[in-house]
N, C-alpha and C positions, 0 to 999 in steps of 0.2 A: 482777454485771457488773464486769469488771476496770477498772482505772484508764484503760488505753488506750481501751477501748471507750467508757467514760464521756466521755473527752475528745473522741473522734470524734463521738459522738452529740450532745453539747452544742454544739460548735462547728460541726458540720454543719448543725444546725437553725438556729443563729444566722446562719450565712452565707445559708441559704435565706431567712430572715426579712428580711435586708437586701436581697437581690436582688428578692424579690417586692414589698417596700415601695417600692423605687426604681422598679420597673416600674409599679406602680399609681399612684404620684404623677406619673410621666411622662405617663400616659394622662389623668389628671385635668387636667394643665396644658394639654392641647390645647383645652380649653373646648368640646368637642363636646357639643351639646345633645341628641343622640339617645340612646335608651335603652341600646343595646348597649354603647357604650364605658363608660358609667357603671356598668353591671352588671359588666362585665369588670374595671374598676378596683376595684369593691367586692369581687369574688371574690379578686383578687390581694391586696388589703389584708387581708382576713379570713384568707387562707392565711398571710400574713406574721405576723399576730397569733398564729395557732395554732402556727406554727413557733417564734416567740419564746417563747411560754409553755412549750413542751416543752423548749426549750434551757435555761430557768431552773429549771423544776420537775420535768422528767422525765415519762415516760409514766404514771407511777403516780399522779400528782396527779389530783384529781377532775375538774378542768375540762379536762384534756387530751382525754378522749373526747368531751366536749360540744363542745369547740373543733373537733375533727375533724368532728363531725356538722354544725356550722355551716359549716365549709369545704365539705363535700360538698353541702350545701343551696345554697350560693351558686353553685357551679359548675353544679349541676343547673338552677337558675333561669336562669343564663346560656345554657345549651344550649337550654332551652325557648324563650327569647326569640329566639335565633338561628334556631331552627326556625320560629317563628311569623312573624317579620318578614323572614327571609331568602328566598333563591330557592326553598327547599323548601316553605315555607308560604304562598306566594302564592296557591295554590289552597285553602289551609286545611289544617291538620294533620288527619290521620285520627283517628277516635275511639279506635282501638286504641292509637295512639302516645300520645295524651293520657292514656289510662288507664294506660299504662305509666309515664309521668312521675308521675302521681298515686300509683301503687303504690310507686314508689321513694321518693317524698316521705313516704308513710305509714310505710315501713320506717325512714326516718331519724327520724321522730317517735317511733316505738315503741322504736327503739334508744336514743334520748336518755332516754326515760322509764325504760327498763330500767337504763341506766347510773346514773341518779339513785337508783333503788330499791336495787340490789344493794350500792351503796356505804354504804347506811344499815344494812345487816344485819351480823350477826356473821360473820366469815370461816369459822368452823367449821360453820355451819348448812347443812343440805341445800338450803334455798331459795337461799342465797347462791351455792352451787356451780351450781345449776340456772340461775339468772339470768345468771351469768357465761357459761355455755355458750350460753344463748339469745342473749346479747349478741354473742358471737363469730359465731354463725350469722347473726344479723341484719346484721352488718358484711360478712360474705361475700356475703350476698344483695344488700346495697346495692352492693357492688363489681361483682357480676355484672350487676345491672340497669343500673348506670351504663355499663358497657362495652357493653351492648346498645344503649343510647341513643346513645353515641358512634359506634358502628358504623353505626347507622341514619342518623344525620345525615350522616356522611361519604359513605356509598354513595348517598344521595339528593341530595347536593349536585351541581350541574352540573359535569361533568368539566372544562370549560374554566376554572372558577373554583375548583377544589379547591386550587390552589396557595396561595390566601390563607388557608385554614383547616386545611391538612394538618398543619402543625407544632403548632398549638394543640391540635387534636383528638388528635394522636399523643402529645403530652405528657400530656394527661388520661388517655388509655388506659394509658400507662406508669405513671402514679400509681396508678390503680385496680387495675391488674394486680399491682403490688407489694403493695398492701393485701390483695388476695385471697390471694396466696401467704403473706403474713405471718400472716393470721388462720387460714388453713388449717393451717399448721405449728403455730401456737399451740394449735389445737384438738387436734392429734394428739400433740404433744410440747411441753407448756407450758414446760418448763425449758430449751428450746433456741432461744428466739427473741430472746434479748438482743442478739445480733449483728445480726439483721434490724432490730430497733428502732433500733439505733445507726446503721446504714447508711442508714436512710430519710432522714435529714437531708441526707446527701450527694446522694442521688438527687434530692430536691427542689431542691437548689442547682444541680444540672446541668440540671434542666428549665426553670428560669427563663430562661437565655439562649436556649434553644430557642423558648420562647414569645415572647420579645422579637423574635427573627428572624422568626417567623411573623406578628407584628403589623406588620412592615414590608412592605407589599404589593409594593413595587418589588424588595426583596431576596428575599422569599419566592418570587416568580415565577422568579427566576434560580437559587435554591439548590435543587438536586436531587441526590439520591444517585445515583451511577453504579451500573451493574449489578454491577461488580466489588466495590464497597464493600458493596452490598446483599447479594450472595452471601456475602461473607466475614462480614458482621455476622450474617446469619441462621445461618451455619454456627457461629459462636461462640455464638449464642443457643441453637442446638440442642445444642451440647456442654454449655453451662451447664444447660440443661433436663435433659440426660442425667445430669449430676451431681446435680441436685436430686432427680430420680426415684430415683437410686441411693441417696441419703441417706435419702429417705422410705421406700424399701423396707427399708433396714437398720433403721430405727426400727420399722417394722411387724413385721419378723422378730423383733426383740428382745421386742416385746410378745406375740407369738404363740408363737414356738418355744421359749421358756424356756431350759432348759439346753443345748439343741442350737442355740441361735441363732448361736454363733460358726461352727460347721461349715456351717450353711446360708448364712451371709453369705459365707464364703470361696467356697463353691460358686457362689453367685449372681454374685459379682464375677468369678470365673474364666470363667463362661459368657458374661457380658456383654462381658468384655474380648476373648475369642476371637471372639465374634460381630462386634464392632467391627473387629478386625483383618482379618477375612475380608471384610466388606462394604464398609468405607470405601474401600479402594484400588480397588474395582471400577469400571471405566470406565462400565459400564451404570448403576450407582447414581449416579455423578457426573452423567451425562447426564440421568438421570431427575430429579435434584435441580434442575439448571439449568432443565429444561423446566417443572417445577412452580412454581419461583420466577418465571420469566418469565410463566407463565400467570396466576398469582394476585396478583402484586405490581406488574405493569407493564401499561400500556395496550396496548403493542405487544410483539410477540415479540422484535424485534431492536432493539439499540441501534445506530441507523443510522450515527451518527458513528464509533463504534468499529469497526463492521464495515467501513465504507468505508475508514477509515485502514488497517486490517489488510489489506484487499484490495489497496489500492494499494501497501503496503509489500511484500506477497508477490510481486506481479507485477513491480514495479519494483526488486527487490532488486539493487543493483549489485555489482560485484566479479567477479574471475575465477573464484572458487569457487562462484558462483551457479549454480543448476540451469538447464537450457535453458528458454526461454520457454514452450514447450508444457507442460512439467512444472509450471512455476510457475502457469500458468493453471489447470491441473487442480487443484492444491492450493488455490489461492485460492477457486475455486468450491466445493470440498469443505468448506473451513473455515466457510463461511457456514451450512451446515446440519449441521455436526459429522459429516459423512460420513467414514468411515475411509479411503476410497479414491475415486479418480476416474479416468476414462479420456477422453482427448481424441481426437476424430475430426475430420478435415479432408476437404474435397472433393478428389476425385481427377480425373483427366482425363476420366473418363466421367460426371462429375456426381454420383457416389455419395459417401457418407461412409465413409472408410476409417480404420483405426486409425493414429494418428500417434504418440502417446506415452501414458504412464500415470503415476499417482502412487499407490503402495502397492497397486496392483491385482495381487494375487499369482496369481490363477487364469489359466490360459492360455485365450485365445480360440480358438474353432474356426476352421478354414480357411474363408475367404470370409466372415468376420465383418464385413460392411459393411451400411450402410443404403442401400437402392436409391434410384435417382433419383426415383421417384414419391413416396417418403416425403420426400426432400429438398425436392422442389417443394411438397409440402403444408406442411412446416414453414416454408419460405420465404414462402409465401403467408399463413399464419395466425399464425406466431410463437408457436405453442402450446408450452408446457412439458408434456411427457407424464409423467403419474403412472403408472409402470409397474405399481404394485400395484393401481390402479383405472383401467384404460384407459377412454377414452371409448367410448360406445356410441351407436347410432342414427346420425343425420346427421353427428355429429362424430367418428365412429369413424375410427381411423387404422390402416392395415395395417402391422403390425410384423413384421420378419423373425423367423424361428423361433429363431435363436440368442439374440435379445434377449428374447423372451418366456420362454425357458427358463433364462436366466441367473439363478441364485439371488441374486446380490448386487445386481443392477440395481434401482434405486429410482426414478430420475427421469432423463429425457433433456432437457437444456437446450439450445435452439438458440442459436447465436452469430450474431447478425444485425448487419450493418454497412451502413447506408443501404439497408435493404430487401433486401440480398443475403446469403444464408446462407453464412458463412465456414466453419462447422463446428458441432460440438455436443459437449457434455460429458455423459458418462454418470456419474451419481453413485451410489455404493454406499449400501446401506441403513444408516442411522445406528444406534448402539447401542440407542436407544429408538425402536422403529418407530412412526411416527405418520403421519397423513394430511397431505398437503400442503394448505395453505389459501391464501387470497388473499394473505396477507402473504408467504408463501414464494414464490408466483408473481411478485409485484411485485419482491421483492428479487432473485430469480434472473434475472428478465428484465432488470433494470437492470444487474446485474453481467455478464450475458451480452453485452450491447451494449458495455460497457466492455472486456471481454476480447476481443471481436471487433475492436474498434478497435486494440488492441495487436497482435493477430495480423495484421490487415490491414496495419498499418504495418510490421511485420517482413517480411511478404511483399513489400510494395512496396520496402523497402530491399534485399531480396535481388534483386528484379528489376532495381533500379537498379544494383546491383553487377555483375550479369550484363551489363547494357547497357554499363556502363563497360568491362568486360573486352572485350566485342565492339568497342567504340569504339577501345580501345587496339590490339586486333588489326587493325582496319581501318586505323588510322593507320599502323601499322607496314607493313601490306600496301601502302598507297599509296606509302610511301617506297620500298619494295622494287620495286614496279612501275616507279617512276621509274628506279631503278638498273638494272633489267632492260632498260628501253628503251635506256639508254646502252650496256649490254653488247651488245644486239642491233645497235645502230648500229656498234659496233666490230667485231663478228663478221661483219656484212654486208659491211663494207669488206674484211675479211680474205678472205671468200669471193670477192668480185669480183677481188681481186688474185691469188688462187690460180690462176685460169684463165690468167693471163698469166705468172706467175713460179713455177709449180709445180716447174720443173726447177732452180730456183736453190737451192743448198744453204743459203745464208744466209737466204733467205726461208723455207725449211722450218724452220730452227732458230727463226727469229723467230715463225713461226706456232705451233710447239709451245709456246714460252714464253707466247705470248698465250693459247692455249687453257688452259694450266695456271693462269694468272692468272684467267681467266674462271671456271674450275671452282671455284677457291678463293673467289672473290667470291660465287658463287652459294651455296656452302656457308655462308658467313658470313650471307648473306641468310636462309637457312632457319633458322639459329640465332637470328637477330633476331626471327623470327616466334614463337619459343617463349614461353609465358607466364612462364617463369622468367627470361627475358632482359629486363632493364629498360633496355637501351641504355647501360649503363655498363661498357664493357670494362675500363677502368682508371681510377683516380683521376688527376687531372692531376699531372704530375711534370715536373721540368726536362727539356726535350727540344730538342736542336738541330734546326732546321727545314730546313736546306739540303739534307741528304740526302733527306728526305721529299719536298721540293719537286722535287728532281731526278728522283726515282722517278716521281712523277705526270707530270712533263713527258715522260720517256722513254716512258711508257705511251701518252700522247696524241699523241706525235710521229709515231707510225705513221699517225695519222688526219689530223693538221693540224700545221703548223709551230708549235712552242712554244719560247720563249726564256726562260732564267733568268738573272738578274743579282743582284748584291749578296749580302750575308750579314747575319747577325743573331745576337745572343747567344741562349742557350737560353730557351725560353718554357715557362711552366707549362701543359702541354697533355696530352691523351690522343692518342697517335698514330693510333688507329683513327678517332677523330672528325675529326682534322685531315685525314686522307686523304679522308674522306667530304666534308668541306667543300670542299677543293680540287678534288676530282673534279667536284662539282656546278658550282662556279663556272667551272672551266676548260671544261667541256662547254658551259655556257651561252655562254661567250665564243666558243668555236669555232662554235657554231650561229649566232651573230650576225655572224660575220666572213666576208669573202670568202675563197675557197680560197687565194689567194696572200698574204693579210694575216696575219702571225704574231700569236700571242697572247703577251703578255709577263708573266713572273712576277718581281716585284722584292721583295727582302728588305731590310729596314732596321729601325731601332729608335730610340726616344727614351728619355727618362728613366724611363718607367714601363711601356712597352709594346713588344712585338715586332710588327713590321708586315709583312704580306704583301699585296702589291698584285697584282691580276689585271686586266690592261689589254687591251682590244681596240679596234679601229678600225672597228667594224661599224656597224650601224643606229642604235644608241643608243636612249635612252628619254626620254620627257617627264617633267618634274618631277611632274606630276599622276599619271602612271602609277606612278612610284616611290613616291609618298606613299600612293596608294590601293590599288594592285593588286599591286605587285612581291612583297611578302612575305605575300600572302594565299593560302592554299592553294587549289588547283584553278583558279587564275587565271593564264593564260599568253598571251603575245603571239605565240607560235610555233604554226604549224599542226601539230596532232598533239601538242602539249605537254600535260603534266599539271599544270603549275603547282605542283610540289612541291619542286624543287631548291632555290630560294632560301629558301623557308620552312623546310625542314629545315636548311639551312646556318646560318641565323641562330639557330635553336633550339639547334643543337649548339654554336655559338660562345658563346651566353649561358650554357649549362650549364657551360662552363669558365671563366666570368668574363670573357669577351671580348665583342666586338661586331663588326658588319659595317656599314661606311659605304659609300654609293654616290654616285658623281658621274658624271652622264651627260648627253649632249646629243644630240638626234635628228640623225643623219647624221654625227656626229663620233666616236661610240664611247662606251665605258663604262669606269669604273674602280671595281672593288670592292676595298675596303680592309678586310682582316681584322686586327683588333687583339687581341692576346693578352697576358696578364700577363707582364712581364719577370721571369724567375726570379731573376736576379742582384739586381735592385732589390728584389724581394719579400723575399729572404733578408736583405739589408742592413737593411730596415725592421724585420724581425722581431728581428734582433740588437740594433738600437737600442732597440726597445721593451722 
């Protein structure tokens, strides 16, 4: 043994001795009077003594083997007491198990006797070599028997209480497994075990903290290996085992093949390397490995926390580059069962399930690939997940469409239920390792299906809400336009009545043509405002002189009623199209409220911050309560046949430009509407000062 290995072996065993001694003393200081803690402390202290002796004297000293036998006997007695007094032995251990404990104890006694005898003989004698071989075989048999007893105790311990003994029993299993491999290699190749003897101390030092954690009941219950760590650890263990088998095979070849050993070894290494490169990347092999680990190492097939977090992350993935919701739902459902593809079907107008989208589903579906309404009703009523490889028979039989029964990739049909209503279904492709769906698959897929249905239903509700908003926007615009059409109808009706009396007047005909042209232009503008691409913003507010625009509105309405304009004002920050709409509404309302011979006045003025346009009439007027409660409320009007839209739209347009409309009115005295808009000159001055 080299100096480095000697150093690692001595100090590794010394560290193990310190840790086991500290753990044993800690248990003794608890002053627990029951037998189990005392025996456990004794086993820990005896293990410490054995490790300490090996660290000082090495494995070749006479007492090292006897110390190891005493260590094994102490742990064996501890296991038997745990079996007898624990949950497993409350009904009394079976005779077979007790006999196995007695057999292992007999092996330890025989092994101790053999160790004592062969050390007294000459090394060159045949009896010495025979007893050494017998001692190795007895140690391997002791390790195998101890592993069987550990496995029996763990498997028969109540599943809800295994967390308290799992780490302790796992540590003992690791210790005896190492011993088994050590003595097996020592039997086949005695000259190649120095490294394993040296590394045993480090292994024992690593096992001490694991046992300490296992003895803390509150910590052991919370400390559990995740599936990812377990899979990777077992994969590393499998690779290490592969290396050990390869090394053992090389040793065996050297012993058997003789002069051709080198050629056979190279051929064997080449064959195993090529086999590993072909098999390890296979998705089917990886899936089979995961299935076997989940089946034999975990109580449940699924790690529910991990699966649920992955499911939520897949469906709720944010960002502009994320796939559509339907594709994310299909992928999230497929990831649960490791299915390579999935297909999402949603209900159509006829109540059937029709193809919506897919994830990795490469084959084309036949025309008419839907699930009929009777199947949808059955799924909605029962909530069954259909195993397409083994469909229900008898009373629970479900009539499947032909395309679904003959689809080679179809594996399971998962309904998506939202508050008892079937939203859709997900068709899962057959996973790489074909297996039968069990109760855990059904429970997991059923819960995930409900969650997916919630997301789809929410998306459908949001889409319906968006459609309703678009219809509401269209109806709002239509209501405004109907109000404008009413004003145009009033203007054209007056024109039609006057045409009967003044048709021969050239000036009247010219004015009539101008009025018709203006009306056609306004109606075209109204149609444009109905478009979904028109948002009611013809132009952004800009400096605009108002006098010319006010005069134009007055001239247009003067044909219908007397309108007077006075005053002037600096430019306002405004949109001319909106200003024209506001003035048209307010002037028309003033005309409707006034007597035929009572003119409507338009006055322009300004103050330090605003440009002011006043629309004044001397008509019926309004009460303060009506102004406060009903004037600017849509579809509320004091006029017979009115729509109640003009004042509402006028105020909305003014507010959109940063202005406002004030009202001053008294019943019988008339009304004053004051439109206040930002003063462009004052705004520019403030911006330069800032």
